[in-house]
N, C-alpha and C positions, 0 to 999 in steps of 0.2 A: 388347589384340588377339590378338597371337601366342599368348598363353595360352588364348583362348578357342576357338582352332585347333588345340591340342594335342590329339592323340588318345588318347581313354579307353582305358585297357587294365585296368581293376579288375573287380571284381565288379558284379552289377547285381541287383537285387529282381526278384521276380517282375511287380511293376507295372512296373518300367522296360523288363524285356524285353519285356512286352506292347505298349508303347507305340512300343518299336524294331520290333516287327513289325509295327504298324500304318501307322507313317510310310514303311517300306519298301514296303509294299503299295501305298500311297497315292503314292509316287514311281514306283511300277513302272507303275502306271496312267497318271499323268501322261507318262512317257516313250513308253509305247506309244501314246497319243493323240497326242504330237506326230509319232510316227514314222507313222501312220496319215495325218496329214495331208500330210507329205513323200510317201507312197506315192500318195497321191490325186492328186499334182502329179506324178507321174514321177520324182521324185527317189530312184530305188531303192538307191542305195548307202548314201545317207544315213538312209532308213528302215530298212534292213536294221541299219545300226550302231547307231541308237536303239532298236530291237526287242531288239538283244544286251542292251544295257545295261537293259532292262526286265527281261529275264530273270535277269540278275545281280542286280537290286536284288531281285526277288522270290526269289531263292535265299537271301538273308537271314536269311528266316523260320527256315528248319531250322537254320543255324548259331546263330542266337540261342538257338533252343529246346535246342540241345544245350549252349550256356554256362551255362543254367541248372543243369545237373548237373555244372559244373567245382567241385571242391571242394579244389583247390591251385594254387598259383602255376604250374607246369608247364602244367596242363590250362587255366588261364585265358590264358597265353601262347599257347599252340596255338589255343584257339578265337578269339581276337582275329586272330591271323595268317591264319585260314581266311576269317573274316569280311570281310578287306581284300584277300582273294587274288581276282583274276578269276576263275581256274580253279575254284577250291573254289567259287566262288559259281553257276557254271553247269555243274555236274554233274548237275542235275536236268532239263535241257532235253530230254535223249534220251527221257525217260519216256513223253512222249505219243505218240511215233513207236513204241515199243515197246507200247503199249497198243493202238495203232492195228494194229498186227501180231498182237494176240492174248493179250500179257502179261495175265495175270487172278491172278497171284499174288505174294506178296514174292519168293519165290526167282526167278519168272521176271525180276523186275527187278532181280536181283542185280547185274547188271554195272554198275549206275548207280555204285555204290561201288566197283568193281573200281579199284584204285589203278593197273593196268596199260593199264586202258582208255585210249583215245585221245579219246573225244568232249568232254571238257572242253577239249581244246587245238585240237579242229577248230573248235569254236564262237568261241574266241579268234582263232584264225587268219583266220576269215571277217570279223570285226570289223576285223581290221588292213587286210584287203583292200579292204573296203569303205571305208575313211576314208583310207588313204596310198597312194601308188604304190610301187612295190618292184621289185628286180630278181630274178626267180625262174627256176628251171628252168635252161635252158640260156642264160643270159642274156637273159630276156625280162623286158621292161618290162611291170609291171602299172598298168593304169589302172582305178579302180574303176567307171567308166562302161561299160567293155568285160567286166568279170568279174561284176559283180552283175546278173543279168536279173531280170525282174519276178517269175517264177514262185519264184525262190528267196526274193526278199523277202518275198513272200505266205506262205511257208510258216513262215518264222520269225515274223512277225506274228502268225500264227494261235496259234502257241505261247505268244508274249508276251501275247497277249489273254487265253488261258486262265488262267496263272499269275498274272496281275494283277487278276484280278476281286476286288472287294472282301471281305475276311475281316475281321471285327472279334474281334481277340484281347483278352481280359480276364486281369486278374490271377488270376481263378479257373483259367482255361485253363492257365496256365502253373504255378501251386501244384498242380494235379492232375496234371500232366506230371511233376512233381518227385516227388510222393507215390509215382507208381507207378513210375517209371523210376531214379530215383536208386539206390534199394536193389539194383538187378538190374544196373547198368551194367557192369560186370565180370563178369556171370555168362554162362553159355553162351547161343547164340541162341535155342534152344528155351524158356528161362526169360525171356529178354527177351520174346519173340513172347506167352507168356501175360500178361506185365506189360502189354503193349501192348494187349492185348484188355481186360483188366481197366480199363485208363485209358480206352479207348474206350467200354466199357460203362457207367461210371460218368459220362462226358461225354453220352452218349446219355440215360442217365437224367435226367440234370441239364438237359436240353433244349439243350445246346449243339450237337449234332452228329447227323446223321441217317445211318441205314444206306445205302450205296449200291447199285450196281446187283449188285456182287458182295458176298455179306455178308463182313464183317470178318474174322472167325473163319475163314472159307475162303480169303480173300485171304492170311492170317497162315498156315493151314495148321495150325491149333490144334484139337485134338479137345478139345470141351467135354464 
């Protein structure tokens, strides 16, 4: 039993990565639905905490995709560390707010991956105050039901809802990602952006993806 629960830290095939992404999104949806039940029954702190867990689960998808490009032991170790880090898994949650505020390009969203940004820490702190009592500020006792209001829980639930919507990832999706992105992973951002556009165009040609409200080339800032 102990061996079965040992955390895996090795390489993954394209098929294994696709399966990992699918179960993460499926579990993310389960956590969101459980959070919704709690919210509907006025249990706002617990609803907020589960919604944050849902966001963290959905964040595994991009980390698993990056693991497909790991080609040495050091990169594998770092990738698995990020996969199991709460803060690394919730870096993407701020993207929705940024888009609602007018972000329409990769450059606009650049602070999502800014190592000096505090938004991953904020979400983790919200989870802590939603679950536990603590002594904060000037020796003030924090109690979840007094800290977490309905509107705060509702906002995080909306984000969890969007990120947990069903996405079916296949082995071909990951294989195409590796095909386009592995050769340029250490190249300047402009070259990586062109590779991203090439990946998107092949995915679209094969019927795996559709163009959004903003053309992907415009989002990337690539001149074709």
